[in-house]
C-alpha positions in Angstrom: -29.4 22.5 -81.8 -25.9 23.6 -81.7 -23.8 23.5 -78.6 -21.2 26.3 -78.3 -17.6 25.1 -78.5 -16.6 26.5 -75.1 -19.5 24.8 -73.3 -18.6 21.4 -74.9 -15.0 21.9 -73.8 -16.0 22.7 -70.2 -18.2 19.6 -70.0 -15.4 17.4 -71.2 -13.0 18.9 -68.6 -15.5 18.3 -65.8 -16.0 14.7 -66.8 -12.3 14.0 -66.9 -11.8 15.4 -63.3 -14.6 13.3 -62.0 -13.1 10.1 -63.4 -9.7 10.9 -62.0 -11.0 11.4 -58.5 -13.1 8.2 -58.5 -10.1 6.2 -59.8 -7.7 7.5 -57.1 -7.3 5.1 -54.0 -8.8 6.2 -50.8 -6.1 6.8 -48.1 -6.7 5.7 -44.5 -6.2 8.2 -41.8 -2.7 8.1 -40.5 -2.2 5.9 -37.4 -1.2 7.7 -34.2 2.5 7.6 -33.4 3.9 5.5 -30.6 4.7 8.7 -28.7 1.0 9.6 -28.8 -0.1 6.1 -27.6 2.3 6.1 -24.6 1.3 9.6 -23.6 -2.4 8.7 -23.7 -1.8 5.5 -21.7 0.3 7.2 -19.0 3.5 5.3 -19.9 6.9 6.7 -20.9 8.6 6.9 -24.3 12.0 5.5 -25.1 13.5 9.0 -24.9 12.0 9.6 -21.5 13.1 6.3 -20.2 16.7 6.7 -21.3 16.7 10.2 -19.8 15.5 9.1 -16.4 17.6 5.9 -16.2 20.9 7.5 -17.2 22.0 8.4 -13.7 21.8 4.8 -12.3 22.0 2.5 -15.4 25.7 1.8 -14.6 25.1 0.8 -11.0 25.9 -2.9 -10.1 22.9 -5.1 -10.9 22.1 -6.0 -7.3 22.1 -2.3 -6.2 20.1 -1.3 -9.3 17.5 -3.9 -8.4 17.2 -2.5 -4.9 16.8 1.1 -6.3 14.1 0.0 -8.7 12.1 -1.8 -6.0 12.5 1.1 -3.6 11.5 3.7 -6.1 8.0 2.3 -6.2 7.6 3.6 -2.6 8.6 7.2 -3.1 7.2 8.4 0.2 9.4 5.9 2.1 12.4 7.0 0.1 11.9 10.6 1.1 11.8 9.6 4.8 14.9 7.5 4.3 16.7 10.5 2.7 15.7 12.7 5.7 17.0 10.1 8.1 20.3 9.7 6.3 20.8 13.5 6.3 20.4 13.4 10.1 22.8 10.5 10.5 25.5 11.5 8.0 28.1 8.9 9.0 25.7 6.0 9.3 26.3 3.4 6.6 26.4 -0.3 5.8 24.7 -2.9 7.9 24.9 -0.9 11.0 22.8 1.9 9.5 20.2 -0.7 8.4 19.9 -2.0 11.9 19.3 1.6 13.2 16.2 1.9 11.1 14.8 -1.5 12.2 11.7 0.1 13.8 10.8 2.3 10.8 7.7 1.2 9.0 9.4 1.5 5.6 9.4 -1.1 2.9 12.4 -3.5 3.3 13.8 -2.3 -0.1 13.9 1.2 1.3 15.4 0.2 4.6 18.3 -1.5 2.8 19.2 1.8 1.0 20.2 3.6 4.2 23.4 1.4 3.9 24.4 3.8 1.1 24.2 7.5 2.2 25.9 8.6 -1.0 23.1 7.0 -3.0 20.3 8.6 -0.9 22.0 11.9 -1.4 21.5 11.5 -5.1 17.9 10.3 -4.8 17.0 13.1 -2.4 17.7 15.8 -5.0 14.6 15.1 -7.1 11.7 13.2 -5.5 9.7 13.6 -8.6 12.4 11.7 -10.6 12.2 8.9 -8.1 8.5 8.6 -8.4 8.6 8.6 -12.2 11.2 5.9 -12.2 9.1 3.8 -9.9 6.0 4.3 -12.0 7.9 3.3 -15.1 9.2 0.1 -13.5 5.7 -0.9 -12.4 4.1 -0.2 -15.8 6.9 -1.0 -18.2 9.5 -3.3 -16.5 10.6 -4.7 -19.9 11.1 -1.2 -21.4 13.0 0.0 -18.3 15.4 -2.9 -18.3 16.0 -2.6 -22.1 16.7 1.1 -21.5 19.4 0.2 -19.0 21.0 -2.3 -21.5 20.8 0.3 -24.2 22.6 2.9 -22.0 25.2 0.3 -20.9 26.0 -0.6 -24.5 26.4 3.1 -25.3 28.8 3.7 -22.4 30.7 0.6 -23.5 31.0 1.8 -27.0 32.3 5.1 -25.7 35.0 3.2 -23.8 33.7 4.2 -20.3 32.5 0.9 -18.9 35.2 -1.5 -17.9 36.1 -3.9 -15.2 38.4 -2.6 -12.4 39.1 -3.1 -8.7 35.6 -2.0 -7.7 33.4 -3.8 -10.4 33.3 -6.7 -12.8 31.7 -6.1 -16.2 30.8 -9.1 -18.3 28.9 -9.6 -21.5 26.5 -12.5 -22.0 24.4 -13.6 -24.9 21.0 -11.9 -24.6 18.2 -14.4 -23.8 15.0 -14.0 -25.7 12.7 -11.9 -23.7 9.4 -13.6 -22.8 6.1 -11.8 -22.3 7.5 -8.4 -23.3 6.8 -5.9 -26.0 10.4 -4.8 -26.5 12.2 -6.1 -29.5 15.9 -7.0 -28.8 18.1 -7.1 -32.0 19.5 -10.5 -32.9 23.0 -11.0 -31.6 22.7 -8.3 -28.9 24.6 -9.0 -25.7 23.5 -8.4 -22.2 26.0 -6.4 -20.1 26.1 -7.5 -16.4 27.8 -5.4 -13.7 28.8 -7.0 -10.4 30.8 -5.9 -7.4 34.3 -7.3 -7.3 33.7 -8.4 -3.7 30.4 -10.2 -2.9 29.6 -8.3 0.3 31.2 -5.0 -0.5 29.5 -2.5 -2.9 31.1 0.6 -4.5 28.5 3.1 -5.7 29.8 4.7 -8.9 29.5 8.5 -9.7 29.6 9.8 -13.2 28.3 12.6 -15.4 25.7 11.0 -17.9 26.3 13.8 -20.4 29.9 12.6 -20.7 30.1 8.9 -19.9 27.6 7.9 -22.6 29.4 9.8 -25.4 27.2 11.7 -27.9 23.7 11.8 -26.5 21.1 10.4 -28.9 18.2 12.7 -27.9 19.1 16.4 -27.8 15.5 17.2 -26.8 15.7 14.9 -23.8 19.1 15.5 -22.1 20.0 13.0 -19.4 19.3 13.8 -15.8 22.4 14.5 -13.7 22.4 14.8 -9.9 26.0 15.2 -8.7 26.6 13.6 -5.2 28.2 15.7 -2.4 32.0 15.9 -2.7 32.1 14.5 0.9 31.5 11.0 -0.5 33.6 11.4 -3.7 36.7 13.6 -3.0 38.4 12.7 -6.4 35.8 14.0 -8.8 37.0 11.9 -11.8 34.9 11.1 -14.9 33.9 7.7 -13.5 34.8 7.5 -9.8 33.9 5.3 -6.8 33.5 6.2 -3.2 34.5 4.1 -0.2 33.3 0.5 -0.4 30.3 -0.3 1.8 30.1 -3.6 3.6 26.4 -4.5 3.0 26.1 -7.9 4.8 22.5 -9.0 4.0 21.2 -5.6 2.9 21.0 -6.6 -0.8 18.8 -9.5 -1.6 17.5 -8.8 -5.1 19.1 -9.3 -8.5 18.0 -8.4 -12.1 16.6 -11.2 -14.3 17.3 -9.8 -17.7 15.6 -12.6 -19.6 12.3 -12.1 -17.9 12.5 -8.3 -17.1 11.9 -8.8 -13.4 13.8 -9.1 -10.1 14.8 -12.4 -8.5 14.7 -12.5 -4.7 17.2 -14.4 -2.7 14.6 -15.7 -0.2 17.2 -16.8 2.4 19.0 -13.5 2.5 15.6 -11.6 2.5 14.3 -13.6 5.5 17.7 -13.2 7.3 17.6 -9.4 6.6 14.1 -9.1 8.1 15.0 -11.2 11.1 18.2 -9.2 11.8 16.4 -5.8 11.5 13.5 -7.0 13.7 11.0 -5.2 11.4 7.8 -3.6 12.6 5.2 -6.3 12.0 2.5 -3.9 10.8 3.4 -4.8 7.2 3.2 -8.4 6.1 6.2 -8.5 3.9 6.7 -12.2 3.6 3.3 -12.7 2.0 3.0 -9.6 -0.1 6.5 -8.9 -1.2 7.6 -12.2 -2.9 5.7 -14.4 -5.3 5.7 -18.2 -5.0 8.4 -18.5 -7.6 10.8 -16.1 -5.8 10.0 -13.0 -7.8 9.6 -9.6 -6.4 6.1 -8.1 -6.5 5.0 -4.6 -5.5 3.1 -4.3 -2.2 0.5 -1.6 -2.7 -0.1 -1.4 1.1 3.4 0.1 1.5 2.7 2.8 -1.1 1.2 5.0 1.6 -1.5 6.5 -0.7 0.9 7.9 -3.4 -1.2 7.7 -6.6 -0.1 5.6 -9.6 0.6 7.3 -12.9 -1.0 4.9 -15.4 -4.4 3.5 -15.5 -3.2 -0.2 -15.6 -1.3 0.2 -12.4 -4.2 2.0 -10.7 -6.5 -0.8 -11.6 -4.1 -3.6 -10.7 -2.9 -2.3 -7.4 -6.2 -0.8 -6.5 -7.6 -4.3 -6.6 -4.8 -5.5 -4.4 -5.7 -2.9 -1.8 -9.4 -3.9 -2.0 -8.4 -7.5 -1.5 -6.4 -6.6 1.6 -9.4 -4.7 2.9 -11.7 -7.7 2.3 -9.3 -9.9 4.2 -9.3 -7.5 7.1 -13.1 -7.4 7.0 -13.3 -11.2 7.1 -11.0 -11.2 10.1 -13.3 -8.7 11.9 -11.1 -5.6 11.4 -12.8 -2.3 10.9 -10.4 0.4 9.5 -12.4 3.3 10.9 -12.5 1.6 14.3 -8.8 0.9 14.2 -8.1 4.5 13.2 -10.2 5.8 16.1 -8.4 3.4 18.5 -5.0 4.6 17.3 -6.1 8.2 17.8 -7.3 7.5 21.3 -4.0 5.8 22.1 -2.0 8.8 20.8 -4.1 11.2 22.9 -3.6 9.1 26.0 0.1 8.9 25.4 0.4 12.7 25.0 -1.6 13.2 28.2 0.6 10.8 30.2 3.7 12.5 28.9 2.4 16.0 29.8 1.7 14.8 33.3 5.2 13.4 33.7 4.3 9.7 33.2 6.4 7.5 30.9 4.4 6.6 27.8 3.8 2.8 27.3 6.2 0.9 25.1 5.3 1.0 21.4 6.7 -2.5 20.7 7.9 -5.7 22.5 11.5 -4.7 21.8 11.1 -1.3 23.5 9.4 -3.0 26.5 12.3 -5.4 26.9 14.8 -2.6 26.7 12.9 -0.7 29.4 12.8 -3.7 31.6 16.5 -4.3 31.3 17.2 -0.7 32.0 15.0 -0.7 35.1 16.8 -3.8 36.3 20.2 -2.1 35.9 19.0 1.0 37.6 17.6 -1.0 40.5 21.0 -2.8 40.9 22.8 0.6 41.0 20.2 2.4 43.2 20.7 3.1 47.0 18.0 3.7 49.6 16.1 1.3 51.7 15.1 -1.0 48.9 18.6 -1.2 47.6 20.0 -1.7 51.2 17.5 -4.5 52.0 18.2 -6.2 48.7 22.0 -5.9 49.4 21.5 -7.4 52.9 19.6 -10.3 51.5 22.3 -11.0 48.9 25.1 -10.7 51.4 23.6 -13.1 53.9 22.5 -15.6 51.3 19.3 -16.1 53.2 17.0 -13.5 51.8 14.0 -15.7 51.4 14.5 -17.6 54.7 14.7 -14.3 56.6 11.6 -13.0 54.9 9.7 -16.0 56.0 11.1 -15.9 59.5 10.1 -12.2 59.8 6.6 -13.0 58.7 6.3 -15.7 61.4 7.6 -13.3 64.0 5.2 -10.6 63.0 2.3 -13.1 63.2 3.3 -14.3 66.6 3.9 -17.9 65.5 7.2 -18.3 67.4 6.6 -16.3 70.6 7.3 -18.2 73.8 4.2 -19.7 75.4 2.1 -19.6 72.3 0.6 -22.9 71.2 1.2 -23.8 67.6 0.1 -26.8 65.7 3.4 -26.6 63.7 5.7 -26.0 66.6 8.6 -28.5 66.5 8.0 -29.4 62.8 11.5 -28.2 62.1 12.9 -30.7 64.8 11.8 -34.2 64.1 13.6 -35.8 67.1 11.8 -33.5 69.5 8.5 -34.3 67.8 9.1 -38.1 68.1 9.9 -37.7 71.8 6.8 -35.7 72.5 4.7 -38.3 70.7 6.3 -41.2 72.8 5.6 -39.5 76.1 2.0 -39.0 75.0 1.6 -42.7 74.2 3.0 -43.8 77.5 0.7 -41.4 79.4 -2.3 -42.8 77.6 -1.2 -46.4 78.4 -0.8 -45.6 82.1 -4.2 -44.0 82.3 -5.9 -47.1 80.8 -4.3 -49.6 83.3 -6.5 -50.9 86.3 -6.1 -49.0 89.5 -4.8 -52.0 91.4 -2.0 -52.5 89.0 -0.9 -48.9 89.3 1.9 -48.0 91.6 1.1 -46.3 94.9 3.6 -43.6 94.3 4.5 -41.1 97.1 2.2 -39.1 99.2 2.7 -35.4 99.1 1.5 -32.9 101.7 1.6 -29.2 101.7 1.5 -26.9 104.7 -1.7 -25.0 104.9 -1.8 -21.2 104.8 -4.1 -18.9 106.6 -6.6 -17.2 104.2 -5.6 -13.8 102.9 -7.8 -10.8 103.5 -9.5 -9.2 100.7 -11.0 -12.1 99.0 -10.0 -15.5 97.7 -6.5 -16.6 97.7 -4.3 -17.1 94.7 -2.1 -20.0 93.9 1.5 -19.5 93.4 
């Protein structure tokens, strides 16, 4: 049987196409991009990190470490911003002492020393929270972002040593336990204050100081501070230096992507500020090797962005709850007790009573004030107290008055303690008593006759028996 030519050609063509498809290699589905991975895990991309770190990457290392720690407690930062606005001229160590009784994390308390810095952080609370979330989830990526931005500012000629800061370059130590790759030969740029205990907070426009920005789709954040703190308004300007004392106690460890804590300065800071003891900062804030660690109890319920942080710090809170339960603490009972105390305090204040002291320090201050008021007060109590002090015999007079009121020193009254204050008189009385007893025990014949006494008799008085006179 003959096969038509066109059918034979079609069959040959179909066979050729089948062989080509089977010989072609099978392509694997494309791997998801790094951006997709970071978005799905709740972390930040390189572009996002450089965008959010640009406003503070050129701060001195010690101040930057304090900001990174504090940003993990965004609720406390908002409270500190509000306090700083209400106390515009408070700064330095004096401002830190004024917030001693605030229940903020120590890293946040230290920031009130820098009102110009809080003025910047207060412009975008969401930015502060994102920065803290990034540092908790990606500390290595955050610190590499800072170094990347510093190198960019240095290349643009806008990062130099001057009277306010000292900029040095060190060989970059190989990062351990991180996922960030640092190019070989890369230097670490360290920024320090020119004076150890004085800090100058820089102000700059990130869109200018870093030169040409690498990510047009992610322009850098910029929060200009009030002109009140930076009257010059230069490209890279510094405000008035702030004497910090012990307010800064952290420093960046570039080789390990974490923060070293100066334990001595940290403990001194907490002693000087007389912190509220509701938060156990010594146990939960510093690791055994002197590294900073986030204290979830100070987060005040602000949710974590990524799943890893939620799991890690959720366990920390659960562990704290288990410790409280082992110590017999019931959170619901404590909350009810606190509510009862608040209601009682409000009731007392409405009725004109002074509310009880909320801390030992407040109680001591009230006691001292009451003592000063008592010294200055007039009236009977003040007069009596003054009389006692002028005579120098306050206690003796009080005791004498008590004796007089009880009738102990009235004439004619017999008292077992009469004469106790005069030993000579007591010895004389005792001698006469002994002699009288000896005379009574002698025989009658040996006693002296003595003298006979006679009294004239009187006629009896009318109206009953007589009375001896």
